[in-house]
N, C-alpha and C positions, 0 to 999 in steps of 0.2 A: 527425206521425205517422213520418214519414220522418227527422225531428230526431233522434227516440229509439232507432231504429234504428242510426243512426248513434253513437252516444252509446255504445251498448250497444258495438259495434263496437271502436270506441275504446277501452273499457276490458278487452273482452277481447285487444287488441291490446298495450293497457300490461300488464296481465299475463302475456303470453304472454314479452314482453320482459323482465319481472322475472324470470321462471325461466330465460328465455335468460341473462342476466346473473349469475345464484347458478350455474347450470352454469358457466360460464366463470371465474368464480371459483375455484370446487370443484377444476375442473379445473387451474387454475393452481399450486394452492395445497397439492394432495393430495403426498405425497411415496410413493415407490416404496417405502421398507422399511415404509412403512406398510402400505401394501397386501398386503406380503409376510407381514405375520404375519396379517393378516385371510384372505389366502387358503390357511388351515388350514380355517376353519371354510366358507366360502363361494370353493371353487375355482373354479367356472365365470364368476360376476362379476368376481371378481379376476383371473383371466385375460383378461378381454374388457376390463379396464382398464388391464392392463398392455400388452397390446399398444396400446392408443389413448395411452398415455404415450412411447411408443416413438418417436411423431411428434406430440408434443403442440400445437407451433405450428400445425398444420395444423388440428387440431378447434378451439382458439380461434379461428382467423382465420374458421373458417364461423361459429362462434356470435354472433363479433362482427357479421359481415355479418348475420345475420337478425335480430340485435336491433336493427341499426339501421335494419334495414327497417322492424321492428315499430315503432319510435320514431318515424319520421320518418311513417309512416301514420297513427300515432296525433295525432300533431302537425299534418297534414295536414285530417284530418277535425275536429277541436276547432276548425280555423280555419275552416273551410267553415261548421260550426253555428254558431261566434259570430257570423260576418257573415251568416249567413240570419235566426237569432233575432233578435239585437241591432241589426244595422243595416238589414235589409229589413221586421223586425217591429215594433220599437220605437224607431225613429228613430235609434239611433247611428251617429256617421257609423261608416264602415269601417274608417280608422285605430283608431279605440277599441275596436272591436270585435276588432282584429287584435292590439291591446293586452292586451286581455282575454285572449283564448286564449293570447297568450304567457304571460303571467303564470299563468295555468293550468297550462299545460303545464311551466313552470320549476316549480312547487311539485311535480306531477305527477312527473317525471323525477326531480327529485332524492331526493325520499322514496321512490317506490316503483321507481324504476331506479338510483338510486343508493346510498343508506344501507341500506335494507331487504335486498336480495337480496345486496349484497354481503359484508352481515354475515351472513346466514343461508348463505352459501356458505362464507364462514371457519371459522363454527362450528361446521357441519356438514357439510364438505368430504369427509369419508370416505364418507361416508352417500349423500349428493347422488351424487358422482363415480360412485361403484355403482351406484347404481338408472338413470342417465342413460348409462351406456358405451355400452350399444347403441342408444339414441336417436341419440344423437352422430354414434356408427360410421354409421350410417343416412343422416344428415342430409350427413355428410361425403360420403358416396358420391356423393348427388346433386346438391351444390350446388359439391363441391371443386373442380372446373374452373372455376366461375362466379369464386370466391374467387382462385384461381392467376389467372387475366385479369387483376384489379382490382391483386393487388400487380403485377403485371409494368406496368401501365398507371402506378400511383401512382411505380415505380420510374422508369420512364421521364421522368415529370415533376418527380423528384426530383433536386436538382442532387448531384454527387459519386453514391458508391457506394449502390445503396438493399440493403434486405435480400430475398434470395432467399425467407425463410419470411416476410415481411411482417415489421413493426416491433414484434409485439406478444410476441416470446419475447425480449428483449433482456438485456443486462448491465441494465439499469435494473433493469429490473422483479425482475431475482436480486437486487439491491442493495434494491429496497424489500422483499421477502420477507423479506429477514438483517433490516430494520428491523422488522418487523411482528412475529416470530417474538419479536426482542427486547421489545418492548412486550407480547406475549404472555407474559413471562416464560418462554419454550422456550428461550433462550439467553441469557447473560448479556453484560453491556456489554462487558466485555473480548474476548471470543469474538465478539460483533460485529463489533469494530474489528478485531480479528484478519484477520476474513473481509474485511471491507474493504479491508485492507491488501493482500491475496493478489491481488486486482482491482487496486492500483493499481501492482502491479510491474512491470505493461508500460507504465508511462507514467511511470517511475524510471529513470535514467541512472547507468551507472557511477560518472560523474563526481559524481554527487551522492551517493555512499555512499561511497566512497573514502577513504582516510588522501591526504589530497596530499602532494604530493613534498616542502615544505617539514616536515613530520612525520614523515617517512619514516628509518628508521633503518638505515643501508648499511654495508656492510664493503668494503676493500679487497680487488681479487684475490691480491694479493702479501702480505696478512697471513699471519701463521702462524697455527696452528690453536687456540695457545694464547691469541694475541691475539682468533681468533674466540670462543672458549669462555668466556673473560674477558667479550668484548662480549655474547653470549647471556644469561650470567649475571647480569650488572648492568641489562641492558634487560630482562631478561622475556622475551624473544621466543623463540618456537621456531623461526621461520622470516626468516631475512635476507637481503634482496637482496642480491646481491655486484655491486660495479661494476667499470668497469674506467679509463678514463678520468675519467668524469666521470658525474655521477648522470643523464644521459641514455643513457649505456653498462652498460644494465643487462645482465651476461653468464652471470647464475645466479640460483640460490637456495642458500642455507646453512642445513641444517637441522641443528638443537641435535643432537638423537639419534646422527645421524651423527659427529657431534663427537665425542659422550662413546663411542660402540661404538668409534671409532678409535683414542682415547686410552687408553680401557680396555685394549685389545688392542695399541697400540702404544705404550708410554709415551714414547719418543725420537720419536715423531712429532709431537708436539708443537711442537719447536721445530723440527724438521727438514723441516714441511711448509707448503704453504701452502694457503690455505682452497679455491683453484681446484680441487685434486685431489679435494675432495668435492663439491664444489657441483654442485645438478642443473640441467635444462633451467629456462628460463624459460617461463609460459604468458603471451604477450600478450595485450591486448584492446583494440581502441578506448573509448575514455572515451565515447562516445558509443552504446555498447552499451545494450538493454533491460537492466534486469535478473531480469526472468524469465528470458532467452535467457540470458544468463551464469550462471544458476545452473545451468540446464540443460548449458552447456557444460562446467562447472567441475565437475557431477555425472561426467557421462561420461568427461571425460580425469583423474580420480580425483586433480586437486590442491585445494588448499587456499586459494591462495596465487597472485593474478594480477597483472601489472603493466599498468596501465590508460596507454595513449599517447593522447598527443593529435594533432589532424589534421597537425600538422607531422611527427611522427615522434618528438618528444621526452617525457619521462616525463611522465605527470599525475600519475601517484600508485599506489597498490598498494590491492586490495580482495580481503578475503578472504571465506570461505562465513559467516562470525559476522557480519560487515557486513552482508551481504545477510538473513539468517535476522531481524536485530534491525529491518530496516523491516517485518517481518511482527508480531515477537510484542514489539518494542519493546527498550529500551536492554537489554541484559544486564548484572547488575549482579553482584558477589558480596560475602563479607563483609568486603571490604579497601575496598569503594567505599563513602567515606563524605561527606557534604556537609559544607564549611568555609567559616567566614567568609572575605571576600574578604582580612580582614587579621588578625591576631592580634595583640598585642603580648605581647613575652618580656623577661625578665629580660634585666639589663644592657643594654638600648636596643637588644636586637635585636627580627626581626619576621619570623612567616611570614606568607606572601603567596600570594594565590593566581597561579597561574602566568599566567592569559591577564587579571590587571590589567593596564589600560594604562600605559605607560611613563612618561605626563605627570602619572599619579596617583600613581606611583610616586614622580616627580622631587620633588612636592611634599611625600609623605609623610618625604622622607628629607632634603629642602632640598638636592636636588643637581641639577646642570646637563645634564639627557639631553632633548632634542631630538628628538618622534617625526619629523616631517617630514625634518628633516635625517639621521637616521638610516634613514628609507624602513622602518622596523617600528610595530610597535602597540602589541605586549604585550611584557612583562618575559622572556617566555620568548623570542621571536625574537631581543629583544637579546642574551641569551647565547648564541643560534644563531649571530647575527651575528660574536660576540667570537670563539666558540669556529672558526667556519670549518663548523661540522658540527651534526646535531640532539642537542641537551641529552638525557643520560639522567640516569639517578637519580646522584648523586654528584660531576658535571659541575661546576665553579664558576669565575668570573669575579670577578674585583675591579673595580671601578668608584666611583671618585670616594669613597675611603675605605672602601669597605664590600664587605664577600665577598658573591658570589650563589653558594649553593646548592642545585642541584636535587633534589626529592624527591619520590620516584615516590609512588603513592598503592596501588599493587598494582591487582588488579583485569583482566580480561581483556586490554585494550590495553595494560596496565603503562606509562598516560600519565604524564606529570610534571606533577602537578597542582598544587605548590605547591613556593615558592622560599623559603628561609630567608636572611635578611639579617643578618648580624652585621657590628660596626662593625670594621673592622681591628686599633682598638688594641684591643680585647676579646681577639680572637684572638692579638694579638701578648704581651698581657701572662699568658694563660692559659700560652703556650710557656716562658715565663721563672718 
């Protein structure tokens, strides 16, 4: 007879735990915007729930504590009943009785405490949260100090920094909610990826998104405005770093719009003035700076380009706001960005090759002698930069072992050199004659 009452008590505890889990799931899933909409029809219930959502972590912790107590209680009762009935009444071993209790509670916990209540909490989050808001606030008033004390104890036993509000309202849970929203077709997959990218900004550093020093287009401070205007138009960049003695000595940033305005107002200034007279101040940042902080700093300083420096004070590269935005929305392409094969054969023994093609492959294609290890470079664009002594831009050309290599830009946001046209020198000479 006692066993029957204990079984009833265990069932009651399981049912209570199930309701608590569904309420916990509903509170974690319900959105403030949805409650604002319901507020027009049910103002009192909605206001009560909105106050609860202001400290969501506290109430979730209380519900988790109570569901844990109910689940453990039901497990202990089931173990006692199995030992009393099977071991003492039917000659089972104590270990066998406990295994039977374990099997029963695993099934019950998975179905009655895992699948069913969480599914109900997600499917009817608004309704459950509205109806249980008052009960949850009452439970939190009574049991809040206990859960707070347990969180302090848990943080004391946890290595490193703990969670002041407990580990139940973390970024990981928010990421899971985003994944669930995508699975339920509430948001698109590209929106889910964008939200995850925002979370990852804090773990991304400037060195990972910057244009490296070897690909920076720069101009010397002693160049004339006409030369600066020509470089800006040829490269397609509207902002160009200005250097002093070398690439580690960045002294300013030249804006193409400043050049155009000055040239338009004073025609004679093109040849008489130097670019250093128009350059603006540089915004320097360490290459170890987190991208999310960098974006805030650049917005506050109202600059679109920053120079990243390494731990030794040398120039590591440059970062633009567009580079950071691409970490969120993906590669920003335009009508000029097109995919091209690595090698395209043209007439007259000429080729159009990818600027990223390895020099060993280029040497094999053209049957010429280029040693990547000896040159200390990897790509054909790197070979051109080494021969020119500067970054190759559209129109730059070199002659190498009977072939002329001419850089071609694909356009697009970064105006990078995407392809190299390779022509036999003999063909060019015959064309001239």
